[in-house]
VOBA-1610 file (N, C-alpha, C; in pm, whole numbers, padded with zeros to 5 digits, always signed):
BEGIN
Met+03837+01891+00467Met+03943+01889+00369Met+03887+02001+00259Asp+03982+02096+00244Asp+03952+02207+00159Asp+04069+02227+00052Met+04029+02272-00077Met+04126+02310-00167Met+04102+02466-00160Val+04214+02516-00163Val+04189+02677-00170Val+04286+02727-00271Ala+04253+02832-00336Ala+04337+02905-00408Ala+04323+03067-00401Leu+04445+03100-00343Leu+04465+03261-00292Leu+04512+03337-00425Gly+04521+03296-00522Gly+04570+03376-00633Gly+04742+03379-00600Val+04775+03336-00528Val+04921+03332-00460Val+04985+03180-00457Leu+04920+03099-00409Leu+04954+02968-00375Leu+04840+02888-00358Asp+04806+02798-00441Asp+04718+02701-00425Asp+04770+02592-00293Tyr+04650+02558-00195Tyr+04706+02475-00094Tyr+04586+02399-00058Arg+04572+02301+00050Arg+04490+02229+00092Arg+04525+02256+00255Val+04375+02249+00312Val+04376+02261+00450Val+04298+02134+00517Arg+04350+02055+00627Arg+04284+01974+00718Arg+04274+02046+00850His+04158+02068+00868His+04114+02139+00986His+04134+02045+01111Ala+04158+02090+01225Ala+04183+02022+01362Ala+04035+01973+01390Ala+04030+01875+01481Ala+03911+01813+01524Ala+03833+01909+01604Ser+03909+01985+01687Ser+03844+02078+01767Ser+03958+02179+01771Gly+03919+02283+01886Gly+04035+02397+01878Gly+04181+02353+01867Pro+04228+02391+01768Pro+04363+02356+01710Pro+04463+02418+01838Gln+04570+02328+01834Gln+04683+02337+01950Gln+04806+02383+01846Gly+04783+02418+01739Gly+04925+02451+01649Gly+04884+02412+01511Gly+04979+02418+01445Gly+04966+02391+01269Gly+05077+02314+01235Leu+05072+02223+01118Leu+05159+02155+01062Leu+05155+02185+00920Val+05248+02231+00851Val+05283+02266+00705Val+05368+02183+00651Leu+05319+02103+00535Leu+05394+01993+00474Leu+05434+02056+00334Phe+05529+02068+00275Phe+05587+02084+00165Phe+05637+01970+00079His+05571+01977-00054His+05586+01851-00137His+05758+01860-00199Gly+05780+01756-00263Gly+05891+01766-00335Gly+05891+01805-00483Arg+05985+01802-00559Arg+05977+01861-00702Arg+05918+01778-00802Gly+05830+01840-00887Gly+05734+01752-00950Gly+05593+01676-00900Ala+05578+01717-00791Ala+05452+01650-00701Ala+05368+01763-00691Asp+05281+01753-00601Asp+05175+01874-00579Asp+05138+01849-00422Glu+05018+01949-00389Glu+04994+01946-00245Glu+04903+01810-00212Asn+04856+01751-00312Asn+04781+01610-00297Asn+04870+01502-00256Asp+04994+01498-00276Asp+05099+01390-00256Asp+05109+01389-00094Val+05129+01491-00055Val+05156+01494+00091Val+05046+01500+00181Tyr+04950+01530+00136Tyr+04812+01545+00211Tyr+04777+01437+00295Pro+04817+01312+00264Pro+04751+01206+00332Pro+04864+01171+00465Leu+04962+01251+00447Leu+05071+01238+00564Leu+05031+01318+00684Leu+04938+01421+00681Leu+04888+01486+00783Leu+04832+01382+00895Asp+04745+01311+00864Asp+04672+01213+00929Asp+04789+01107+00978Thr+04874+01071+00917Thr+05001+00983+00972Thr+05073+01039+01085Leu+05090+01176+01042Leu+05196+01281+01142Leu+05107+01311+01271Asp+04963+01333+01243Asp+04882+01407+01368Asp+04760+01315+01359Ser+04733+01192+01397Ser+04620+01099+01360Ser+04501+01171+01459Ala+04551+01215+01566Ala+04446+01294+01655Ala+04401+01408+01599Gln+04449+01491+01480Gln+04406+01596+01445Gln+04381+01712+01552Arg+04506+01722+01615Arg+04513+01823+01717Arg+04565+01949+01658Leu+04612+01942+01526Leu+04661+02042+01456Leu+04604+02083+01324Val+04598+02210+01287Val+04554+02252+01143Val+04673+02211+01050Gly+04639+02137+00938Gly+04739+02091+00858Gly+04719+02166+00727Val+04819+02232+00666Val+04822+02273+00534Val+04939+02236+00452Thr+04896+02206+00313Thr+04990+02144+00215Thr+04970+02274+00111Pro+05061+02345+00097Pro+05069+02415-00015Pro+05156+02390-00166Arg+05094+02410-00262Arg+05164+02369-00379Arg+05271+02478-00419Gly+05388+02404-00488Gly+05482+02481-00517Gly+05438+02598-00624Pro+05516+02697-00659Pro+05444+02800-00749Pro+05470+02789-00888Leu+05580+02680-00911Leu+05620+02672-01050Leu+05550+02553-01100Leu+05510+02530-01232Leu+05469+02407-01287Leu+05574+02343-01365Leu+05599+02214-01324Leu+05747+02156-01398Leu+05694+02051-01463Pro+05744+02034-01594Pro+05717+01896-01679Pro+05764+01767-01623Pro+05682+01655-01653Pro+05574+01659-01742Pro+05457+01692-01656Ser+05474+01682-01537Ser+05326+01717-01453Ser+05377+01757-01314Gly+05317+01817-01233Gly+05362+01868-01104Gly+05406+01988-01082Ala+05446+02033-00952Ala+05496+02183-00931Ala+05612+02164-00836Gly+05651+02278-00810Gly+05783+02285-00739Gly+05835+02428-00707Ser+05928+02434-00635Ser+05980+02582-00621Ser+06117+02609-00685Asp+06168+02508-00745Asp+06282+02522-00818Asp+06295+02455-00955Gly+06397+02425-00990Gly+06401+02316-01110Gly+06386+02422-01261Leu+06398+02536-01246Leu+06411+02611-01366Leu+06568+02655-01397Ala+06615+02642-01500Ala+06738+02695-01546Ala+06759+02851-01486Lys+06858+02859-01447Lys+06869+03011-01391Lys+06834+03116-01467Glu+06856+03118-01602Glu+06798+03239-01682Glu+06651+03237-01718His+06583+03140-01652His+06428+03118-01671His+06368+03139-01530Arg+06467+03177-01446Arg+06407+03179-01290Arg+06342+03319-01268Pro+06241+03336-01210Pro+06191+03480-01187Pro+06303+03536-01080Pro+06287+03674-01049Pro+06399+03730-00945Pro+06375+03664-00823Pro+06488+03649-00745Pro+06464+03597-00616Pro+06380+03666-00517Thr+06275+03603-00453Thr+06175+03689-00385Thr+06118+03578-00285Met+06074+03622-00175Met+05988+03533-00109Met+05842+03619-00088Ser+05809+03712-00168Ser+05676+03752-00173Ser+05564+03667-00177Lys+05575+03553-00254Lys+05459+03444-00291Lys+05451+03422-00143Leu+05558+03331-00102Leu+05544+03273+00038Leu+05511+03363+00133Glu+05555+03491+00153Glu+05510+03610+00269Glu+05360+03611+00234Glu+05313+03664+00123Glu+05173+03659+00093Glu+05097+03527+00148Phe+05126+03413+00105Phe+05082+03296+00170Phe+05046+03300+00312Trp+05165+03326+00388Trp+05155+03324+00530Trp+05059+03455+00589Arg+05042+03538+00514Arg+04948+03640+00577Arg+04815+03592+00593Tyr+04774+03456+00544Tyr+04633+03389+00563Tyr+04609+03315+00678Phe+04762+03302+00746Phe+04762+03231+00859Phe+04815+03303+00972Pro+04740+03379+01031Pro+04819+03468+01147Pro+04817+03391+01278Val+04934+03401+01337Val+04979+03327+01450Val+04921+03389+01580
//
């Protein structure tokens, strides 16, 4: 298991036991982080056939945790998919 910071999104990776047969990406809910859903990778793929990735939401939300929404409209960054698009560049299909 690895914790990675790309400068875009932080995320954790669970590598496949051997030649990966695909990937599984789990997104956490509001106020949580990538560590909260990471244990579900083994629940959903106990044979570790898939590469598992749990990205952290780009926004820090009080009192602790992260998310991808939850800010009042006037405080939200302009609508963009750039962070997610940048994140996916690191996982070529």
